[in-house]
C-alpha positions in Angstrom: -3.5 -9.7 80.9 -3.6 -9.9 77.1 -0.3 -10.1 75.2 -2.0 -8.5 72.2 -0.8 -4.9 72.7 2.9 -5.9 73.2 3.0 -8.4 70.4 1.1 -6.0 68.0 3.5 -3.2 68.8 6.5 -5.5 68.3 5.3 -6.8 65.0 4.5 -3.2 63.8 7.9 -2.0 64.9 9.6 -4.9 63.1 7.7 -4.3 59.9 8.4 -0.6 60.1 12.1 -1.4 60.4 12.0 -3.8 57.5 10.3 -1.1 55.4 12.8 1.6 56.4 15.8 -0.6 55.6 14.3 -1.7 52.3 13.7 1.8 51.2 17.1 3.0 52.4 18.8 0.1 50.6 17.0 0.9 47.3 17.9 4.6 47.6 21.5 3.7 48.4 21.6 1.3 45.4 20.4 4.1 43.2 22.9 6.6 44.5 25.8 4.3 44.1 24.6 3.3 40.6 24.0 -0.3 41.5 20.7 0.2 39.9 19.9 2.9 37.4 16.8 5.0 38.4 16.0 8.6 37.9 14.7 10.6 40.8 11.0 10.2 39.8 11.3 6.5 39.3 13.2 6.1 42.6 10.4 8.0 44.4 7.7 5.9 42.7 9.6 2.7 43.6 9.9 3.8 47.2 6.2 4.6 47.4 5.3 1.2 45.9 7.6 -0.6 48.4 6.1 1.4 51.3 2.5 0.7 50.2 3.2 -3.0 49.6 4.8 -3.6 53.0 2.0 -1.8 54.8 -0.6 -3.8 52.8 1.2 -7.0 53.7 1.2 -6.1 57.4 -2.5 -5.3 57.4 -3.5 -8.4 55.4 -1.1 -10.8 57.2 -1.7 -9.6 60.7 -4.9 -11.7 61.0 -2.8 -14.9 61.4 -0.6 -13.3 64.1 -3.7 -11.9 65.8 -5.3 -15.4 65.9 -2.2 -16.8 67.5 -2.1 -14.1 70.1 -5.7 -14.8 71.1 -4.9 -18.5 71.3 -1.8 -17.9 73.5 -4.0 -15.6 75.7 -6.5 -18.4 76.2 -3.8 -20.9 77.2 -2.3 -18.4 79.6 -5.6 -17.6 81.2 -6.3 -21.3 81.6 -2.9 -21.9 83.2 -3.5 -18.9 85.6 -6.9 -20.3 86.5 -5.5 -23.7 87.2 -2.7 -22.2 89.3 -5.2 -20.2 91.3 -7.3 -23.4 91.9 -4.2 -25.3 93.1 -3.3 -22.4 95.4 -6.8 -22.2 96.9 -6.9 -26.0 97.5 -3.5 -25.9 99.2 -4.7 -23.2 101.6 -7.6 -25.3 102.8 
């Protein structure tokens, strides 16, 4: 009953959304002349942003993963205690 898959998917989805919005905002800023970038520089910047965000997710996910495992341990302990209490009350 690990929370890992759901939390991992939620984090990945969030980071993907952040990545998409950041890239979209940079492209829009270039198109509206808020920043001055030629097409080649814009594509390079978008690639750097994409790579940086993905690297951040990979390197930073260890901390989230540790927390998930800790929460899973606590949850399993609570479930075990609940089962013990239920079994004692049936006797």
